[in-house]
N, C-alpha and C positions, 0 to 999 in steps of 0.2 A: 212714173205715175206724181211725183213730190215734185221732181225735177219741173216736169212740164209745167204743172201747173204754177209754180214759182217762176218760170219763164213767161208767161203769158202775163202773170201779175206784173213782176216786176218790170218789163218791159213796159208796160202800158204806166206804169210809175213814171220810168224815166222821160219817157216821151212828154208827160202831162208838166214833168218839172222843169221840164228844158220848155217848154211852152210859159211856164210861169214866169221863170227865168228871165225871160227874155222880153215879156212884157213888163215886170214891175221896173220899177227904177232902179241903178246902180246899187245905192245904200241896202233897198229891200232884200234884192238879190241876193248880198254878198251875208246878209242875216239870216235868210233863208236856207243858204247854203253851210253856213258854221254851223245854224239850229241843226241842219241833217247829217251835218260832218258827228256834232256831239253824238246821236242820240244813237247814230249806226256804229259809233266806238263803243258806247254803253255799254250798247245792250246785247253788242259780239262780246265782250268782256265778262256782262253777268250771263250769259250763256254756256261759258267756259266754265264758270265756278259753278253756277248749278248742274254741269253734268258732272262734272268733278265732285260733286257732294253727295250725288245720286248714289248711297251707299248700298241698295236694295238690287242694286241690278251687276252683273260679272265686269271686272276689270276689263275684258275683251270685248265684251257687247258697248261697253262705254266707249271704249277709245273706235269702234265702229261708228258709233251714233255721230260720236266726235268730227269722225273722218268726213261725215257726212254732211253734216250739218255746219260744219266749219266752210266746206268748199261751195256748198251750196248760198252761204252767206256771202261769199267775196262774190261770186255772181252775179248775186242779185243786188247787191251794191252798188256794184259797176255798172247797173244799167242809171242809178239815181244819183251816184256823185262821181265829179271831173275824174277822168281817170289821172291824172295827177296827183289827184289827192289819195287815190286808192292807190298807186305806186308809193307815195311816201310812207300810209298806213302801214301798209306790207314791210316796208324798210325800218321803219320803228319797232313793230312786232317782232322783227327777225333779232334787234339789236337789244331789246328789252328781253326776249326769251336769252339770245348767249353772253347776256353779264348777271343775268339772276337766276338761270338754273341748278344752280349750287349752292344755292341763299335759303334759308329756312322757311320762309315764306314762301317760297315757291313750292318747296316739296310739302310744305302743309296745305297747300291752295290747291296743288295737280297733284299729289302722290297718288293717290287713290288709281292714277290714269298712267302713273310711269310704270314700266317694266324695270325688270332690277337693274339692268345694264343702262338704264336711262338716268339712273340716278348719279351716276360715276361721268357720264358722257353727256356729249347735247342730244335730247330728246329729239325724238320723230318729230315734235309742233316747229322746232326749228329748222327743218330740211322742208317739210311741208309750207313754210311761208316765203323761206329760202326759193326754193323752187316755183311755186307761183308767183311770188319776186321776178324772176328770172326772166319765167316764159311772159309775162305779161312784159315787161320792157322790150322783148328781142321780136314779140312777134306781134301781128294781126289780131285785134281783139274777140277777134270770134273764133281764130283758133287756140288763142289762151284759155278763152271759155270753156271752150270743151274739154280741152287737155284737161284745166284744173277738176271738171266735174268727175272725168274718167279715174283722177286720183281720188276723189271724193267716194265717189260709187263702186267703180271696176275694183279697186283695191281689196276695198271691205266684202265685197262680194266674192271676192277671189278666197281671203280666210276665213268667211264664214260657210260656204257650202263647203270648201276642204277641209275645215272642221267637222263636219258633217260628215264626211266619209273620207277618214284616214286611211283606208286600205287603198283608196285610190293611186295606180301607179305614179311614180315621179315625173316631174318637168321642168329641165333645165337647171333644176338642186335640191336639195333633198327638203326643203323649207315649201313648194312649190307641187300640187296635183295634177295633173289632169285636168282633173271634174272643175278644182278649180280656176285655174286657168279657163275653163272652158266658160265658166259663169263670168269671169272677168270681161273676157274677148264680148259675149253674148251680151252684158248691158253695157258695154263700153259700143258698139254698134250700135245698140237702140239708142241711144243719146247721139252719135253722131248722124243717123237718120233724121231725128228730130230736130235736131240744129239747123241742118243743112238738106233739106226736104226739098227748099226751093231751089238749089240748083241744079243742075240736071244729070253730072256724074254724083249724086251725092250718095251710092252705095257703095262704089269704089272708094270715095272720100273716107266713108264711115270704116267701110274695109280697111284701110289703111292704117286708120289712126287708132283703131281696136287690135289691131295684131300687134301695130310695134308698143300699145299698152300694154297687154299681156306678156310680151318677151321681157318689157321692163321691169315688169310686178313680177315676174320669175325668176331673170336674174340675182346673182346672190353678191355682186360687184359693189353696189354703190348703195344707198340707203335708195330706196322706192321714192318716197315720198318728194327725194330729188330728181330720180329718173324721171320717172312717167311724165309729170306734165311739158318736161322738156325737150325728151324725145317724142313724145307723143305730138306736142305742135312744132317740130322739125320735122317729121312725116309728112304731117300733111303742108309744110311749108315747100316738100321735093318734089310732094305729089301733083300738086298745083304750079309748079315751075317747067315739071321736066315730062308729066301725064296729063294734064285736064285737058 
């Protein structure tokens, strides 16, 4: 529901933005665009810091909220700002985390969101941004948006439901359960049906994307923040090319 409401609101804002920038003079359009960029980046960073400082919530709950809100924010911003600017922001964000993740500032600011191994290695946030960056560059915008939302909502739902039922049988790895993977699939399928509902084969497209997302989330080989968006968008590309 949260994602659906944001889709409608930001899609409308994106249409209004395009209308404003095409009707305004060149200088006014540039001023408006750069103002929007600065506001979006500032709001995004502020949101991350607020989540990191929310001490009354458990670490894992904060991580799931951060997952969902970060991905949803990326998709929302993509309706307003030009895609090259979004790609540039993802690249800058990835590089910033890569070069700062071992600094005292990063640990003081985001330490409450880090798992123990992330204090010595690259954190999941780096792979989240990198996965979104690669997906946005390689695939159509609708596929990229859907894949990022699968990462944002499907992955946290798998963890949340899986931890609620710790005795559920395992699925593909010791860290993934059948019931958690089912929650991931259902969430991703609903997102796909919502995004592709205007397509004639939206059910099969949502099924292909949700199935791939679920398997990518469960596999232990590569960080799922990187694996989920790329593999999910790739599955939609293959489906459209050979089966649509």
